[in-house]
C-alpha positions as CSV (number, residue, x, y, z in Angstrom):
1,M,0.0,0.0,0.0
2,K,2.8,2.4,0.8
3,K,4.5,1.7,-2.5
4,Q,1.3,2.4,-4.4
5,L,0.8,5.7,-2.6
6,L,4.4,6.6,-3.4
7,L,3.8,5.7,-7.0
8,I,0.7,7.8,-7.2
9,L,2.6,10.8,-5.7
10,V,5.5,10.5,-8.1
11,F,3.1,10.0,-11.1
12,L,1.2,13.2,-10.2
13,T,4.4,15.1,-9.7
14,V,5.7,14.2,-13.1
15,L,2.5,14.8,-15.0
16,N,1.6,18.1,-13.2
17,A,4.8,19.5,-11.9
18,F,3.8,23.1,-11.1
19,G,5.7,23.3,-7.8
20,Q,8.9,21.6,-8.6
21,D,11.3,23.8,-6.6
22,P,12.0,23.2,-2.9
23,Q,10.6,25.9,-0.6
24,F,11.9,27.1,2.8
25,S,9.7,28.3,5.6
26,Q,12.4,30.7,6.7
27,F,12.7,32.2,3.2
28,Y,14.4,35.3,4.5
29,A,17.4,33.1,5.5
30,A,18.0,32.1,1.8
31,P,18.1,35.4,0.0
32,M,20.2,34.3,-3.1
33,Y,18.0,31.2,-3.6
34,H,14.9,33.4,-4.0
35,N,16.4,36.4,-5.8
36,P,19.8,36.6,-7.5
37,A,19.9,40.3,-7.0
38,F,20.7,39.7,-3.3
39,T,24.2,38.5,-4.3
40,G,26.7,40.5,-2.4
41,S,24.1,42.3,-0.3
42,G,26.0,41.6,2.9
43,Y,28.8,43.9,1.6
44,A,31.3,41.3,3.1
45,P,32.3,37.7,2.6
46,R,29.2,35.7,3.6
47,M,28.3,32.0,3.9
48,I,24.8,30.7,4.3
49,F,23.6,27.1,4.9
50,N,20.0,26.1,4.8
51,F,18.5,22.6,5.6
52,R,15.0,21.3,5.3
53,N,13.7,17.9,6.4
54,Q,10.0,17.7,5.7
55,W,8.0,14.8,7.2
56,P,11.0,13.0,8.7
57,S,8.9,10.3,10.3
58,L,7.8,9.1,6.9
59,S,9.8,7.0,4.5
60,A,8.9,9.4,1.7
61,N,10.3,12.5,3.3
62,F,11.8,15.5,1.5
63,T,15.3,16.7,2.4
64,T,17.0,19.7,1.0
65,S,20.4,21.3,1.6
66,V,21.7,24.6,0.3
67,L,25.2,26.1,0.7
68,A,25.8,29.6,-0.6
69,V,28.7,31.9,-0.5
70,D,28.9,35.4,-1.9
71,H,31.0,38.6,-1.7
72,Y,30.6,42.2,-2.7
73,I,33.4,43.9,-4.8
74,D,33.2,47.5,-3.9
75,R,35.6,48.6,-6.7
76,F,33.3,47.3,-9.4
77,G,30.0,47.8,-7.6
78,S,29.3,44.1,-8.1
79,G,28.5,41.0,-6.2
80,I,29.6,37.4,-7.0
81,G,28.4,34.2,-5.5
82,L,28.2,30.4,-5.7
83,M,25.5,28.0,-4.5
84,V,25.2,24.2,-4.3
85,L,21.8,22.6,-3.8
86,T,20.9,19.0,-3.2
87,D,17.3,17.8,-3.0
88,Q,16.1,14.3,-2.3
89,Q,12.5,13.2,-2.5
90,G,10.9,9.9,-1.6
91,A,13.6,7.5,-0.2
92,A,16.1,8.6,-2.9
93,R,13.7,8.0,-5.7
94,L,14.1,11.5,-7.1
95,K,17.3,13.4,-6.6
96,N,18.4,16.8,-7.8
97,T,21.8,18.5,-7.6
98,E,22.4,22.1,-8.7
99,I,25.5,24.2,-9.0
100,S,24.8,27.9,-9.6
101,G,26.9,31.0,-10.3
102,F,25.7,34.5,-9.4
103,Y,26.5,38.0,-10.5
104,S,24.8,41.3,-9.4
105,Y,25.4,44.9,-10.3
106,Q,24.4,47.8,-8.0
107,L,23.4,51.3,-9.2
108,N,23.2,54.3,-6.9
109,L,20.0,56.1,-8.0
110,V,20.1,59.1,-5.6
111,D,21.4,59.5,-2.1
112,D,20.7,56.2,-0.2
113,H,18.5,54.7,-2.9
114,F,19.9,51.7,-4.8
115,L,18.9,49.4,-7.6
116,R,20.4,45.9,-8.1
117,L,20.2,43.6,-11.1
118,G,21.2,40.0,-10.6
119,V,21.6,37.0,-12.8
120,Q,22.0,33.3,-12.1
121,A,23.2,30.4,-14.3
122,T,22.6,26.8,-13.0
123,R,23.8,23.4,-14.0
124,S,21.3,20.9,-12.9
125,N,21.4,17.1,-12.6
126,R,18.2,15.2,-11.9
127,G,18.0,11.5,-11.4
128,F,15.1,9.1,-10.9
129,N,15.4,5.6,-9.6
130,T,12.6,3.1,-10.4
131,N,14.2,0.1,-8.8
132,G,11.8,-1.6,-6.4
133,L,8.7,0.1,-7.8
134,T,5.7,-1.8,-9.0
135,F,3.1,-0.6,-11.5
136,P,-0.6,-1.1,-11.9
137,D,-0.3,-3.3,-15.0
138,Q,1.8,-5.8,-13.0
139,F,-1.2,-6.8,-10.9
140,D,-4.1,-9.0,-11.7
141,N,-6.9,-10.7,-9.7
142,N,-4.3,-12.9,-8.1
143,G,-2.1,-10.1,-7.1
144,F,1.4,-9.2,-8.3
145,N,2.2,-11.3,-11.4
146,G,5.8,-10.1,-12.1
147,S,5.2,-9.4,-15.8
148,P,7.1,-6.6,-17.5
149,T,5.4,-3.2,-17.2
150,S,4.6,-0.8,-20.1
151,D,4.1,2.2,-17.7
152,P,6.0,5.2,-19.1
153,L,7.5,5.9,-15.6
154,A,9.5,2.7,-15.8
155,G,11.3,4.0,-18.9
156,I,12.5,7.2,-17.2
157,Q,16.2,7.8,-17.7
158,S,18.4,7.5,-14.6
159,N,20.0,11.0,-15.1
160,A,19.3,14.2,-16.9
161,N,21.5,17.3,-17.2
162,F,20.5,20.7,-18.3
163,M,21.2,24.4,-17.9
164,D,18.9,26.8,-16.2
165,F,18.8,30.6,-15.9
166,S,17.2,33.1,-13.5
167,T,17.3,36.9,-13.0
168,G,16.1,39.4,-10.4
169,L,15.7,43.1,-9.6
170,L,16.0,44.6,-6.2
171,Y,15.3,48.2,-5.0
172,Y,16.3,49.2,-1.5
173,N,17.1,52.1,0.8
174,P,17.9,52.2,4.6
175,K,14.2,51.8,5.4
176,A,12.7,49.3,2.9
177,Y,13.4,47.0,0.0
178,L,11.3,45.5,-2.8
179,G,12.4,42.8,-5.2
180,V,11.1,40.6,-8.0
181,S,12.7,37.6,-9.7
182,V,12.0,35.2,-12.5
183,H,13.3,31.6,-12.4
184,H,13.6,29.0,-15.2
185,L,13.7,31.7,-17.9
186,T,14.2,29.2,-20.7
187,E,11.8,26.6,-19.3
188,P,14.3,23.8,-19.6
189,D,13.2,20.3,-20.5
190,L,13.8,17.9,-17.6
191,G,14.6,15.1,-20.0
192,L,13.4,12.3,-17.8
193,T,10.7,11.1,-20.1
194,N,10.2,10.9,-23.9
195,S,7.5,13.6,-23.7
196,A,8.4,17.2,-22.9
197,E,8.4,17.9,-19.2
198,V,9.5,21.4,-18.6
199,L,10.3,23.6,-15.6
200,Q,7.7,26.3,-15.9
201,R,8.7,29.9,-15.1
202,K,8.4,30.9,-11.5
203,Y,7.8,34.5,-10.5
204,M,8.6,35.7,-7.0
205,V,8.1,39.0,-5.2
206,N,9.7,39.9,-1.9
207,G,9.9,42.9,0.3
208,G,10.7,44.2,3.7
209,L,10.6,47.2,6.0
210,N,13.0,48.2,8.7
211,I,11.2,49.5,11.9
212,P,13.7,50.9,14.4
213,L,12.7,50.2,18.0
214,R,15.2,52.8,19.4
215,D,17.4,55.5,18.1
């Protein structure tokens, strides 16, 4: 029963993958992951580590790790960064590893008002392991018959590699900031099945306000 539920979950994910990217509840702690324009926003060498383990008591849990480093180069008004993401879904059935490079450029509009433009290039590797899975056409009235399956999921390639690109814009001043980003600009093909399974564009808006409690 557990395997059937896992199969249904994976099947729905592949056919209707509208929320493919991992999400963090403490999104403010992963700025570069959500908007490339935040690259170098610390104005100093910075390292950020994020970890998520969703539903750890289940065998079909989701675990995600992100390690990001960035630095602001004052001479060029630019920020550079690097990020490594690993994501594992459903007892290592679906794995994703990404290595991303970041660049941002800062413009001084007037006084303490700034505008940042950021870009991100990602090399992604996705793998799907069908070992141990059973499919509906392998069952009859007597139960599991062990016959070969014709389910398209069984023919998924073990690994797929592709490039992905994102960009973002960020306005900020000492009191507030507002940003917008677009991910998966080229809508890359995942390449795991014979049919086109693309990563649809994802749009994000983020903002914040600094409220001083004391002078």
